[in-house]
N, C-alpha and C positions, 0 to 999 in steps of 0.2 A: 454234407459235411461230416467227415469221419472223426473218430475219437482223437486222432493226432493233430487235428486242425488247430492252428493258432491264429487268433485275430490279427489283422495287420496293425502295425504301429503307424501313427500319423505324425509326420515330422515336417519341420520347416526346411527350407533349402539348406540353411547353414547346418542344421542337425543331420541332414542326409549326407552332406559332405563328410562330416565327422564319423558317421556310421560306415562309410565306404572306405575311408583312408585309414591306414594303420601307421601311427607315428612312432618313431624309435626313440624319442626323448621328450621330456616334459616341455610344454610350451609356457611362455610367460603370460600371466593374466593381464587384464587391461591396466590395472594400476601399475604393475611392474613395467609394462611397456611404456606407459606415460613417463615414469621416472627415468627409464632407460633413454628415452628420447630427450628428456631434459638434460640428463648427464652428457649425452652426445652433443647437443646444441651448445651447452656451456663450454665444451672442450674445443669448439671450433676456433681456429686462429682468428684474431681480430679482422684480418683482411677477408677471410671467408664469411665471417659473420656479417660484415658490412655489405656483402653482396646480397645477403638474405634480408637484412633489416638495416635501413640507414641509421636508425637510432635504436640499438638493442636495449633490452631492459637493464637496469642497474644490477650490479652483482648481488646486492642484498634484497632485490625485489623478487622474492620467491614466487609470489602469486603470478606475476607477469611471465616468468620463465615457465611456470606450469601451464599457463594458458597457451603460450607459444608451443609447448610440447604437445598439448592436446590437439592443436591445429595441425601440426605436422603428423602426429599419429593418425588422425582422421584422414589426412591426405594419403598417407601410406596405405591405410586400410581401404581406400577406394581404388587405388592402383593395383595393389598386390593380388587381389582375387582375379584380376584380368591378366596376370602374368607380367605386369609391368613394375619397374622400379624407377627411382628418380634418375638414375644414370641413363636408362633407356629413353627417357624424355630429353635429357640434356644432350645426348649424342646421337639419337635416332633420327628417323625421317621427319618426326614431328617437332624437332628442335625449334623453339621460337625464333622468329627472325630478329626480334629486338635483342640487342646485345645485353641489356640489363636483365631481361627475362631469362635469357639463356644462362647468364651468370648465376641467377638465383637457383636454377635447377642444378647447376654444377655444385653450388654450396650445399644444397640439399643432399646431393649424392655423396659428398664428403661426410656429412652428418649421418647418412644412412650406413655408410661403412663403419663409422664409430659405433652406431647403434647395434649393428650385428655383432661386432667384436665384443661389445659390452655384455650382450646376452650370452654369447658363447662362453665368456669367462665365468659366467654364473651357472653354466650347464643348462641354459635355457635356449629355446628357439622361438622365433616369431611364428605364430600359428599359421598365417597365410603361406609364408615361404616354406614352412615345414611340410605343409600339405602338398605343395607342388613337388617338393623333393621326394616325398613318399610315392606320388603318382609316377614320377620318372623312374623310381626304383621298382615299380610294380607292386608296391605294398598296398594293394587294393582288395577289397572283399570279392572273392571269385564267384560266390554263390548267391549273391543278393538278387531278389526278384523285386522289381520296383515298378510302381504305378505312379506316373506323374499326373496329377489331377489339376487341370486348369492352370498350369504353370506358364504364364504368358511371357516371362523373360527369365534368364538365368545368367550367372557370371561364367567366365571361361573356366574357372577352377572346377565348378560342378560339371560342366560339359566334359572336361578331360577325365574327371573321375568316372562319369557314366561310360565314356568311350573305353576306358581302361578296364571296366568291369564286364567280364564275358557273360554275366547273368542276363536274364531277359528283362528289358525295360519297355513298358507300355506307356504311351502318352495319350491321355484322354483330353480332347479339345472340345470346348463348348462352342460349336459352330456347325453349320450344315456342310455336307460333303462338298458342295460347290465352292467352299472357301478353302479347300485343301492347300492351294498354292499360296495362301496368305499366311501359312505357318511353316516352320522348318521341321526337321525330323524329330525334334524334342517337344513339339507342340508350342514353341515360342513364336511370337509375332514376327512377321517380316515387315519391318517398319515402313519400307517404301510402298507397300500395298495398303497401308492403313492411314498414313499421316495426312493424306489429301482428301479423305472421304467426308461426305456429309454425315452428320449425326442423325440418329433415328429418333430423337426426342420430339414428340408431338407438342405443338403449341399449347394444347389444353392440359398437358401434364406439367407445365412450368408455371410457377407462382413467384411473386415478388413481395417481400415484406421490407419494412424499414430497418429497424434495429434488431439485434439478436433476440431480445425479449419478444418482438413481434414475430420473428421466425418461429420461436417456440410455440407461441399461441397459434400461429397458422398451421403448424405441423399437427397439433392436436385437433384443430378444427377439421383438417383434411381427413384424419383418421376417423373422426366422428361422422364425417359425411359418408363413410363407407357402410353405415347402418349396421354395425356389429357383424359384418360378414365374416370376420375372423376374430378369434380370441386374441388377447393381448400378446400371447406367446407366438402368434402367427404373424405378428407385425414387427418390422424392424425400422429403426430410425437411423439413417446414415448421417454421420457427423464429419463432413468434409472440412469444417472449420471448428476447432475446439472452443472458439470464442462463444459458441452457441450452447455448449454442453451444460454449464450450470443452470441456464434458463430452462433447458429441456428437463433437467432433473427436478427443478422446483415446480414446473408446470405439470409434469406427470404426477408428482407427489400430491398435488392439489386434487387430482382425480383418484387418488388412492392406488396409483400404479407405480411400481418400482421401476426406476430406470437402471438397468444393469449395464454398466459400461464395460464392454468385453475387454477393453485394454486395462481395466483395473484402475485403482486410485493411484495417481502419481505420488511417489514417495515425497516429492517436493511439496505436496499439499498436506502432508501428515504433520501432526503436532510435534513429534520429536525432531523431525527434520527442521521445522521452522524454529524450534527452540534453539537448536545448534546454529542455525543461520543467524538468528538474532544475537546469540552469544558471540559469534565471530565478529559480527558488525560492531558490537560494543567493544570487544577487546582490541579491535583495530584502532579506533580513535578515542575511546573512552569519553564520548560525548554524552551529555545528559539526555538528549533526545533518544539516543540508542539505549541508554540505561533504562529510561522510562519504558521504551518499547519492550525491552527484555523482561522487566519486572511485570509488565502487564500480560506477558504470555500466561495463559490460564494455568498451565501445569507448574511453572515456577512460582506464580502468584499463590497457588494453593500451598506449595511447600513453604513459602515465606510466611503466609498467614498463620501457619501452625506455630510460629514462634510466640512464646508466652507474652501476652499483653500487647502484641504489635498492632492489631487493628487491620483496617483495610489498606493494603499497600497502594492501590490506585488512588485512593483518597489522600493518602499521605503525599504521594508524588504531586498531585494536583495542588494541594494546599501549599506545599513548599515552593513549587515552581511559580505559582501566582504571585508570591511575595518576593522571591529572591532571584528568579530568572537565571539559574546557573547555566553555564555553557559547557564546561567540562566536568569530569568526575575525578577528583584527586584524593578523596577520602576525607577532606576537610569541608564541612558544611557550615558556611557563615550564618550568623543569626543567633538570637537569644530567645526567640518566641517558642510557643508550643509546637509549631510546625517543624522547627529545627530539631527539637528534642525527638519528635517522632521520626524525622528523617534520619537522624543518627542511629536510632534503634533499627530502622529498616536497613540502613547501610550495613550494620553489624550482622544482621541475619543474611543479607545478600552475600557478604564476604564469606560467611560460613558455608553457604551453598556452593559458591564458586571457588572456594579456597585453593584448590589445586590448579586452577586456570588463571588466576590473577597475577601470578608471578610473571615478570617481564623478562626474565633471563631466558635466552634461547635454549631449547632442549631438543633431544632427538625425537624423531617422529614416533618411535616406539614408546618413549616415556610419555609423550602427550597423549597417545592413544589410550594408555592405561588410565591417565587422569580424566580423559573425556568419558571413558566407561564408568569411572567412579562418580563423575558428575551426573550422568544419566541414572545411575543406580540411586543416587541421593534424591533425585526428583521423582523417579518412577518406582523405586524398589519396593515401597510399601503398598503399592496397588495390587489388588487381587482382581485379575482380569478374567471376564467370562467371554470366551471366544465365540459363544453362540450369539452374543450381542454384537451387531455389525461394527459399531464404532469402537468397541473394545478389541474386536478381532483385528481391525486395521491398525490400532495402536500397538497391539502385540506384535503383529508382523513387521511393522515399521521399526520397532525396537530391535527385533531379531535381525533385520537387514542392516541396521546401523551397527549393531554389535559385531556382525560378520565382517563388515567393511573395516571396522576399527581393529579387529583381530588380524585381518589381512595386513593392515598397516604395521601392526606390532610385529608380525612375522616376516616382514620384508627383509631380503638379504641386506646385510650391513652396507654393501657397496652402493645400494640404491637409497638407503635411508641414513647415510652417515652425517649429512650436514645438519647442524642444529637450526631450528626455526622457532618462530613464535607460535603460541597456542592457536591463534586465528588461522595461521597457515595450515596447521594440521587439521583443523576442523574443515577448512575449505577443501582440502584434499579428499577427506572422507565424503563430503557432500557431493563433490564432483563425480565420484564413482557411482553415486546413487541417483543423480539428477534425472537420468533417463529411465530409471527403473520404476516399477509399479507394484502395488499390492494386488495380487489377483483377486477377482471378484468371487464371491461364493456362488454355487449353483442356484438357480431359481428355487424358491421354496414352494412346496405343494400348497395349492390354494391361494398363493399370492400372485395377483396379476403382475406380469413382468414384461417389459418391452426392452429388447436388446438395443444398445447404442453401439454401432460399429463404425470403424474408420472406412474411408473411401475404398482402399485397396482390398479390404476384407469382404466387401459387399457381393462381388460375383459368386463367391463360394457359399454364401448364405442361402438357406432354402425357404425363408419366410415368403409367403405369397403376396404380402403387402409391404411396400417400402416407401418411406418418405425420406428424401435426402435433403438435409439442411446445409447451409454454408456453401452453396453451389456457386462460388465466386471465382473469378480469375485469380491465379496465384495459388489457389487451393486445388482447383481442378481446371486444367492440368497444373501441377506444381511446376513452377518455373524457377530455375536457378540462374538469376542474373547477377552479374558483378562478382563472380567467384574470383577471389584474389589469385588463385593458382591455376584453376581449370576453367577458363572461359569456354563458352559453348563451341567456338571454332576449334579449340585444342581438343575438346572432348571428341568431336567428330573425327579428327585426325587419329586419335588414339584408339578409337573404337569403343569409347565409353558411352554410357547412357547419356544422351543429349536431349535437348528440348523436343526434337522430332520424335525420339523414342518415347518420351513421356507422353507426348500428345497422342501417339499411336496407341499406347497402352490404355490411356483414359478413353479414347474413342471406342476401343474394343470393349472396355468395361461397361461403358454406357450402352453399347449395342446389346451386350448380354443382359443387362438389367431390363432394358425396355422390351426385350423379346421374351422374357421368362416370368414376369410377375406384374402385378398392378403397381405402378410407380407414380410418384410426384416429386418434383424437384423444386426446392425453395432457394431463391437467391436473395441476398440482403443488399440494402443500399448504403448502410452505415455500420461501422464496427461498434463495439461497446464503448469506445472512447470517442466516437464521432467521426472517425476517418471515413472518407468516401470509398465505396466499393463499387466494382463493376461485375456484371454477371460472368460466369464462365464463358470463355470463347466458344465452347461446344454448343451453347445455346444458339449461336449465330452460324453454326455449320448446318445451314438449311438452304433450300432453294431461295434465290435472290428475291423472289416475289413475296416471301414470308418475312424477310428481314425488317421492313418498316413496321409491320404490326408488332413484332417482338420488341423493337425499340420503344414503341408506344406503350407496350405493357410495362416495361421497366420504368419509363418516365411517368407512367400513370400513377405510381405509388405516391410521388410528390403531390400530384393533383388531388388524390383522394385524401391525403393528410391535410392539405390546405383547406379542403372542403369539409373536413370533419366538424361536427357541431361543437361549439364552445359554450361555456356558461354565459348566460345573460348577465351582463355587468350590473344590471339593476335588480337581480334576483339573488337573495341570500340563500346559498345552497350549502355552505359549510357551517357546521355546528361546532363551535369551539368547545373543547372538552372541559368538563368540571369534575372534580373529585367527589366521590359519593359521600365521604365522611369529611366535611370541611370543619376545621377547627375554628373556635370562636376567637375573634380578635380582642385581646385584652389590653394591648398597648400598641402605640403607633408613634413612630419617630417624626420629628418636625420635618425631616427631609422626605418622608414617604408620601406626604400630602401632594407634592408636585407630581409624583408618579401616578397617583389616582387621577389628578386633574388632566394629566397628559393621556393616560390610557387606563381605564378601570380594569381591563382584562390583564394588562401588564402588572398592575398592582396585585391582582389576584394571584398571578403566577409567582411573583417575587415575595409578597408579604403574607399571603394566606397559605399557599403551598410551600413557600420558602424555597422555590427553585432558583437555581443560578446556573449560568453558562460557565463552563470551565474550558479554558484554552491552554493547551500544552504545547502549541507550536509557535508561540510568540518569540520574536527575536529582538523586541524592544519593549519599553514600558508603554502600556496603553495610557490614555489620558487619566484614567482613574488611579493607576499605580504611580504615574508621575506626580499626580496631585497628593497622594498619600505620602510619598517620600518627601516632597517639598514641605508638607505639613509637619513631618517629623523634625526636619531641620529647623523650621520656624518655631516649633514647640520647644526644642532644645535652646534656641536663642531666648525665648520668653522666660526660661528658667535660669538663664545665666546672669552674671553680674553686669553684663553689658546691656541688659534690656532697657535701662534708663539712660544709656549713653547719649550724649548730644553730638558726638563726632562720628561722621560716616565711616572713617577709617577704622575706628575701634569696633563699630558694629559689623563692618564687612569682615574684619579679621576673625571675629568669633563665628560668624556665619560660615565662612570658608572652612574653618577648622572643624566645625560640627558637620558640615557637608562631607568632608573627606572621612571623618571618623565613622559617620553613619553609613556612608556608601560602602566602606570596606566591611563594616559589620553586616550589612544587608546583602551585598553583591560579591563580596570577596575582593581579592587583590587583582583578579583577572576577569572582569565582567565581560559580557558580550560586547563586541565593538560598538553596536548601536547604543547600548546602555551606557558605555563609557562616554560616548558623544553626548548623550542626554544629560549625564552628570555635569559635563562641561557647560552645556546650555543652561542648566539650572544655576551653576556657579555665576554665570553672567547675569542671570535674572536677579540673583541674590545680591550681587554687587549693585545693581540698579535699585533694588529694594532698600539697601543700606542707606543710600542717599535720601530716599523718601522718608524712611523711618527717622533719620536724623532731623529732617525738616519738621516732621510731625512732633517729635520730642521737643524741638526748640519752640514749637507753638504752645507748649505747656502740657502735652499729653504724656501720661505714664501708664505702663502696663500693670494692671492689677491682677488679672488672672489669665491663664492660658489653659485650654482644654478643660474649661469649667463645666461641671454637671451637678445637678442637685445631689444631696447626700445619698438618697436612695436610688439615684439614677433616673428618677421620674417625678413628675408632679401630677396631681389629679386634674383632669380636664372634664368638666361637667357638661353633658349634653342631654337635655330633656330629663334632668334629675338623676341621671346615671353617669358615674365616672368611668373614664377610660384613662389609662396611663399614658401621659405624654412624655416621650423620652427624647434625649438628644444631648449633644455636647457642644458648647460654645467655644469656637476657636480662640477668641480673645476678648477680654473686657478691659477697656482703658478708662482712665479718669483724667479730666482736665484739672490740673492742680490749682488754677486760679478760680474757675467758675464752679468746680465740683461736678460738672456735667459728666454723665456716664455714656460711653459709646460701646455698643456691642458689635463686634466685627467678625466677618467670615472671610477667610482666605480663599481666593479664587486663582487658579493657575492656568486658566484657559489662555488661548493666544491673545485675546483682546480684553480690555477692561470694560465690563458690562455696567450699564446703568442699573443700579439695584431696583429702582422704581419700575423701569421698563421690563426688567427681567421677571418681576413679580406680577405686574398688572398690565393688561392690554386696554388702553383707553378706547381704541377703535371697536373692540369687541365687548368692552365693559365686562370683562371676566378676569378673575385671578388665575394666573398661570403657576404661581408658586406661593407658598405661605411660610417659608422657612424663617425669614427675618422677622415678620410680625409675630410668629409664634414663639420666637425667642423671648418676647416680653412675657408670655405665659410661663415659659420655662424658668425665667429669672425671678419669678414672684418670691421665692425664698430669700432673695437679696433685699427685699423691702425697699426698693428704690423710691426716692421721693418724687421723682418726675419721670416722664416718658424718656427712655434713653434714646440716644441717636443710634440709628441702625445703618449698617453699610458693609461694603466690601473692601478688602485690601487686595487689590489686583496685583498679581506678580506675573505679568505677561511677558511677551517675547522681546519687547523693545522699550525704550524710555517712555514713549507715549502711552504705553499700556501697563506701566507700573505706577500705581497711584492709589490713594485713599479716596473712595467714592461713597459719599453718604447720601441717604435718602432724607435730606433735610426738610423736604416739603410734607412729609407724612405727619398727620395729626392724630390725636387720640381717636377721632371718628374713623380715620382710615384703618387704624389698628383694630378697632372694634368691628369694622366691616369685614376685615380679613379673618378675624376670629370667628365671626358668624359663618363665613364661607367654610372654615375648617369644621365647624359643627355640622354643616350640611354634608360635608364629605363623610363624617363619622356616621351620620344617619343613613347615607347610601350604603356604606359598608355594612352596617347592621342589617339592612334590608337585603343584602346579598346582591347588589346591583353591580355586576362585573362584566356584563356581556359586551359592552362597547369597546372596540379596539382603541378608539380615541383619535386625536388629531394628528399624531405623529407616527409614521410607519416605523416599527422596530427594525433594528439592523442585525441583531443576533440571529444566526440561522435557525437555531432550535426554537427560539421564541417566535420567529416568523412562521415556522411550520405549524406551531401550536395555534397561531392566530389564523391559519389557513392562507398564509401569504407565501409567495415564492414557489407554489406547487405547480404553476403553469409556466412553460418556457416563454421567455421574452417579457415576463412581468417586470415592471419598473421597481427598482430597489427603494425608491422613496428618498427621503432626506438622509444625508450623511451626518454622523455625529461629529462632535468637536474633535479635531485632529490632535494627535500627540505632537509635542514639539520635535 
């Protein structure tokens, strides 16, 4: 090597074409081409557009027009490098026989003419067509020396560029001399000589796993079976199906090995991209679910949390949604509770962060691009990023890519960016330009074990001596393009485009190279990450017919092995339910909490010792508890009104209905979710029935004394073994009979049916107490100094007349109440001893609670009893 030697530059096929061809004018970038196609398609006369689309997008639907433009741009991008355009399809020998299909191509040709004219007016050219024009004009590098390394296929544009270059071109082919006739002069495959071959994959090199997580586990097991023959850097994992990638990354990380994905981190998986994606989704519909998803984005959440005195945004969202179930976001937050005040503060901070994007007035793309940049600066501007830290490097590069895309939008020619649009449309446009791009990976660090993850097409050029290919399933290898709306396989053959035969030949050749040059293992899966059935690559069965049955058995054998896998002995306790190291001492207990302990000591532990609760932010209707709480609010308001002692059902019903409407608007706003609106009407019907029963009750001589009554301090002492515990609770209603002076302590129940209070509390068959709420009301009411044992019962506000009634436990005696009180003392004793291990008699239904109890962790496990349904 002499002093003037320069190392070769390694280029892709597309880069090589650009190196060889000299263009005489600027070419349009991808975004400009998309918008030029959109402009051309919008300009089509209605008759031409109808040929292309029976139902074209609405004039105002910018998103659909852009998606259509992207489809046509991609179609043009597939044909143009082969020297074809839409008119050559519409009028050439490959013209479709179907009149409708031919008319579609004619309409596309008209749009293509408009597209070219539009670019020409802007002084721009289409890059593919400009390259062909340059080749025809002889504007090609005359001195280039080119070495084609393992180029198995190439488009016509590159072939013409190579033919037009008088410099020396050498093609290096990975194959023995005996295969010379299987390749053309440029080293590309001759499809006819490859597509019908058997594969060279040996049966012992093919493995089958069930799900992607199993494929990842099997891949590392295979590498481990090689007994450290090669260092991590000398092993490659092929990823034919990206579904397996995250499982491989986690599996390798567990062994202290970095998975270096050569393709890089997709921008669509980076935090800024997802922030803008969530922002656009919210701006499109302004739904609360999208609002909550956006606020929960960690970067925006951190920005909002910095607002003075705001607290945890996620907790505020959960607290507000649990009570008010908002559907949309209008800026008005109904309610008067603490949750509402916190929600309004959060909303104010949110509006400050998104101020420039919340306007609904359409603006130019350039104006929105500037505002989106300001939004990103507000969220990320204060961060100091260390690009030596991988996560921060990815964040930095993603922000750079977004800023570049937004600047490109800002600098678009006015003719392409003239139409005003909504903020969401501008964000979508920027994200579309970045969807297929990646943040390149960093080089392997010295001393850090690293395994490369490569895509299927990159594997033949990799030099690692050990290779495991995952995702070796049909549809991935070979990739099959079925159902193409414009270019079905038959038309591809006629036009000379890459068809299914060409892809099959390419992948058979790649498999041959891999099997002949290194230690290999191929892993096929049976199911995707979402449970869809998969089948192995058809290359597996390109083998002698005598081997096919054994390979089928290998694939089906996975199911057999899974079914035969050992399972836990149902009679053996193998799951240890978690306990907190520092458990707080129970100083108080509500009258309703006793039933939780009697039902499930461990559930009591989770709810009342650790004070855990499940939060659901996807509800579309009131659950039974929220329905009951709302009904209690209305009944409480009635109990405070002047109509509480009314004897006329009409008077009672009028007050109940007025309070229902007032409280519904206060709690759920004027436009609640459809299901909530229906539940409000269902409650209105129940209250109408209740009004009749209440009038009957009042006419019997009963009057309401107290509603939502509680002791002055909120609790009374409950003595157990000489030591007090605070007994807390609130009594829904206390009534007095005006003639006899008898007191009735009543609890509202809003379940579907009217329960018998005695049966609900005590099981005669099992001789055990199920609930202690009503008997313990006698303890809670001691400050009232009642002269005799009060009547205890339910006021059932059920779904129909038969289930709306006053149900009293008239048979209970003082001995029964004393027995229940002693049962309550036994519960307190168990709590003090820390006896919480038992799950109890009823299977919990909340997913998080079930998991903590060790339930629902095995597929096919019975869900147990269902809870009471909401109306």
